[in-house]
C-alpha positions in Angstrom: 33.2 262.0 22.2 34.0 260.1 25.4 37.0 261.2 27.5 39.0 258.4 29.0 39.8 259.1 32.6 41.4 257.2 35.5 41.7 257.5 39.2 45.3 258.4 40.3 45.5 255.8 43.0 44.3 253.0 40.7 46.7 254.2 38.0 49.7 254.2 40.3 48.8 250.7 41.5 48.6 249.4 38.0 51.5 251.3 36.4 54.0 251.0 39.2 52.9 247.5 40.3 52.3 248.6 43.9 49.8 247.5 46.5 46.9 249.8 47.3 48.6 250.6 50.6 52.0 251.4 48.9 50.3 253.6 46.3 48.4 255.6 49.0 51.7 256.1 50.9 53.4 257.4 47.7 50.6 259.8 46.9 50.1 261.1 50.4 53.9 261.6 51.0 54.1 263.7 47.8 56.2 261.3 45.8 53.6 261.3 43.0 53.4 264.5 40.9 50.7 265.3 38.4 51.7 268.0 36.0 54.5 268.9 38.5 52.1 269.3 41.4 51.5 266.9 44.4 48.9 264.4 43.4 45.7 263.8 45.4 44.3 260.4 46.3 41.0 260.7 44.5 42.3 262.8 41.7 40.9 262.0 38.2 43.5 261.8 35.5 42.9 263.1 32.1 44.6 262.2 28.8 46.6 265.4 28.8 48.0 264.9 32.4 51.6 263.9 33.1 52.4 261.6 36.1 55.7 261.1 37.8 56.8 258.8 40.7 60.0 259.7 42.4 61.0 261.5 39.2 60.2 258.6 37.0 57.7 259.2 34.2 54.7 256.9 34.6 52.5 258.7 32.1 53.3 261.2 29.4 50.7 263.8 28.4 48.7 262.9 25.3 49.5 265.2 22.4 46.3 266.6 20.9 45.6 267.8 17.3 43.6 270.9 16.5 42.8 271.6 12.8 40.8 274.3 11.0 39.5 272.6 7.9 37.7 273.8 4.8 35.2 271.1 4.1 34.5 271.0 0.3 31.0 270.7 -1.0 30.1 267.0 -1.5 32.0 265.7 1.5 29.9 264.2 4.3 30.6 265.4 7.9 31.2 261.8 9.2 34.1 259.4 9.8 31.9 256.4 9.0 33.8 254.4 6.4 30.6 252.9 5.1 29.4 256.4 3.9 30.8 257.5 0.6 32.9 260.7 0.5 33.4 260.7 4.2 35.8 263.0 6.1 38.4 260.3 6.8 38.8 259.7 3.1 39.0 263.4 2.4 41.5 264.3 5.1 43.8 261.2 4.7 45.5 262.0 8.0 47.7 259.6 10.1 45.9 260.8 13.2 42.2 260.3 14.0 40.3 263.6 14.6 36.7 264.2 15.0 34.5 267.1 13.6 33.1 269.5 16.2 29.7 270.4 14.7 28.5 269.4 11.3 28.0 270.8 7.8 25.6 269.1 5.5 26.9 267.5 2.3 26.0 270.4 0.0 27.4 273.1 2.3 31.1 274.0 2.6 33.5 275.9 4.7 35.0 275.9 8.2 35.1 272.9 10.5 37.0 272.4 13.7 38.7 268.9 13.9 40.3 267.6 17.0 41.1 264.4 19.1 40.8 266.4 22.3 37.7 264.8 23.9 37.5 267.2 26.8 37.5 270.2 24.4 35.1 268.4 22.0 32.6 267.9 24.9 32.9 271.4 26.2 32.2 272.9 22.8 29.4 270.5 22.0 27.7 271.4 25.3 27.8 275.1 24.5 27.3 274.8 20.8 23.8 276.1 20.8 24.9 279.5 22.1 28.0 280.1 20.0 28.3 282.4 17.0 28.6 280.8 13.6 28.8 283.0 10.5 27.8 281.9 7.0 27.9 283.5 3.5 24.8 282.5 1.6 23.9 282.8 -2.1 20.3 282.4 -3.2 18.5 281.9 -6.5 16.9 285.3 -6.9 17.3 288.9 -5.7 16.8 289.5 -2.0 14.1 291.8 -0.7 14.3 294.0 2.4 11.3 292.1 3.8 13.1 288.7 3.4 16.3 290.0 5.1 14.2 291.4 8.0 12.5 288.0 8.4 15.7 286.1 8.4 17.0 288.5 11.1 14.0 288.4 13.3 13.3 284.7 13.0 11.5 282.2 10.8 9.2 279.4 11.9 10.8 276.1 10.7 10.1 272.6 12.1 7.5 273.9 14.4 9.7 276.6 16.1 10.8 280.1 15.5 14.5 280.5 14.9 16.4 282.8 17.2 17.1 286.4 16.1 20.2 286.5 13.8 22.6 289.1 12.5 21.9 289.5 8.8 23.7 291.7 6.3 23.2 291.9 2.5 26.4 291.6 0.6 25.1 291.4 -3.0 22.0 291.2 -5.0 21.6 287.5 -4.2 24.0 287.1 -1.3 24.0 287.8 2.4 25.9 287.0 5.6 24.1 285.6 8.6 25.4 284.9 12.2 23.5 282.2 14.0 23.6 281.2 17.7 21.8 277.9 17.1 22.3 274.9 14.9 19.0 273.4 13.8 19.2 270.7 11.1 19.7 272.5 7.7 18.6 275.7 9.4 19.6 278.3 6.8 18.3 276.2 3.9 15.0 275.7 5.7 14.7 279.4 6.6 15.3 280.4 3.0 12.9 277.8 1.6 10.2 279.1 3.9 10.7 282.6 2.4 10.6 281.1 -1.2 14.3 281.2 -1.8 16.6 278.3 -2.8 20.2 278.3 -1.4 22.7 277.9 -4.2 25.8 278.1 -2.1 26.4 278.1 1.7 29.8 278.7 3.2 30.6 278.7 6.9 33.4 281.3 7.4 33.6 281.6 11.2 33.0 279.6 14.4 33.1 282.0 17.4 36.6 283.5 17.0 38.0 280.9 14.6 37.9 282.0 10.9 38.4 280.1 7.7 40.9 282.8 6.6 42.8 281.9 3.4 41.9 278.2 3.4 40.7 276.8 0.1 38.4 273.8 -0.2 40.1 270.7 1.0 42.9 272.5 2.9 43.5 272.5 6.6 45.8 274.3 9.0 46.9 273.5 12.6 45.7 275.9 15.2 46.6 276.6 18.8 44.2 275.4 21.5 44.4 278.9 23.0 42.6 280.3 19.9 39.7 278.0 20.6 39.7 278.4 24.4 39.4 282.2 24.4 36.2 282.0 22.3 34.3 279.4 24.4 
């Protein structure tokens, strides 16, 4: 997601209808405040910044939305209106939010949705090293050997998956914590070990948990909850 930014001097010129020389004087003399602090000439403005000139509001901070969403099975992790059963149709919100990370159509569970481009980019850049926990149901009883292989790594798509935390939770069910997000990784790992995934639910992303959410439900979350886990 691209984050729209602007140079403070250029912004003041445009918004306050000043010349470059006047804008520079206003900034250098401390008459322009960014988030309550004296602005700097070459300062980059972000959507969440507030700008004042002589106490007059030139730019209000953009309000961001952060949602924990339980994506139901059968919903595509896309906002593309040309794709049937897309997220935009499923959510039906009056604000446009973007999914951070993906779940394939047949998988379900926790997704983070936001319109905060800076946070989106920060998470996306670190995504390959963040814990994600899944509950998996397969088509036949699990063996100790299969569980060990899932934990130590399985060769899929020409590479061995990173070691994972795996715990059996039932005869045909287990939890797995991954720190990478290869395409359909868990399904491919299980298939390589001659298991078919019957149900796959993501229950946690770093420190954000699905909690009591039911399929199709969402709840607003505080940005601090996300920040402390990145």
